[in-house]
C-alpha positions, 0 to 999 in steps of 0.5 A: 499500500505504501509503495503504491501511495509512493508511486501514486505521488511520484507520477502526480509530482511529474504530472505537476511538474510537466504542466508547470514546464508548459506553463512557463514556455507558453508564457515566456515563449508564446503570449509575452513575445506576441504582447511585445510585438502587439504593443509594437504594432500598435505603436507604430499604428496609432504613431501613423494615424497622428491621433490627439492625446496619443493612444493612452488618450484615444483609447481613453476617450473612445471608452467613455461611453461606454460600461468602464469596467465591461469595456476594460475586460473587453480590450483585455481579452481582445489584447490577450487573445490577439497576443496569444495567436501573435506569439504562436506564429511569430515562434512557428515563423522563427522555427520555420526559419531555423529549419531552412538555416539546418537545411542549408547547413549554414553555420554554425548548423553540423547537421545529423551525420557530422554530429554523429561522425564527431561522437563516433570519433570521440568515444570510439567508432566501434563502441557507438556502433554496438548501440547505434546499429541495434536501433533502426531510427540510427539508420538516419545518422549513418546516412543509410536511409533517403530522407527525401520525403521526411517532412522534417529534419532528419536529426529530429527523428533520432534526437526525439527518439533518444529523448522519449527513451530517456524520459522513459527509462532515465529522466534525469538524463533527458535534455529537457532543459535545453529544449525550454531554453530554445522554445523561450528564446526562439520567440523573441527573435521576431519580436527584437527584430521587429522593434526596427518599425518602431524605431524607424517610426519615433526616430530621426534617421540617422539615429533610427538606421543604427538602432535598427540595424542593431535590433536586426543584428540581434536577432540574427545573432540569437537565431545563430544561437538557437542553431547551436542549441539545437544542435546540441540538444542533439549531440546530448541526447545521443551521447546520453542515450549511448551513455545509458547503453554503455553502463552494465546496470539496468535504469531500474537500478539507476537512483531516481533523481533526488535520491 
């Protein structure tokens, strides 16, 4: 009975932790970047209209005839819904751009085949092949499968397989931390790039051009870092997967995290 209660408590804790992780990703990687884009677009829009009293004064004047509480709630709902939609769109666009970057092989992208060659060089070809040859999915890493018809990058299939295997067998070696970081940072790339609209609208041309160049350079640098992080996540997931197989103890004998 005690073991069953302990197992149920552990499962409940894992569920709560996963919900908390997802909530952080959505809040910082979707809602907040979407709200930034909403503010940027709204700021430029109201600036172009040249409304008397500015955007805040215009909104306050427009709300006078209506019930203030109801109008405030409706405006809050509209802002929240629009921010969420914009956040998901911005994140999907950023991921599509990073996939294109990886597909083109631009630096610092290494590609699955190169990453796997480096792992075999560092840890030993025979030792890596002993595990890799036991799983069909690793034929993608060896370059033995035609990937032209696959809808995603070949590294994503190997990475997700290793991550799911680790999540089930040894969660403390999973690469969830890197995944959270990537999802939170990638949502900020387009809001930073779109900040150039605000600089152009509000600043004089010499200063606007400087800040525009800085915002675009920052967005490109962040994308560069994301590409590197995605390759590192793939490499770490494969290495952790191999490491567990090299250990002679079964995953059930290894102490769970925190013990």
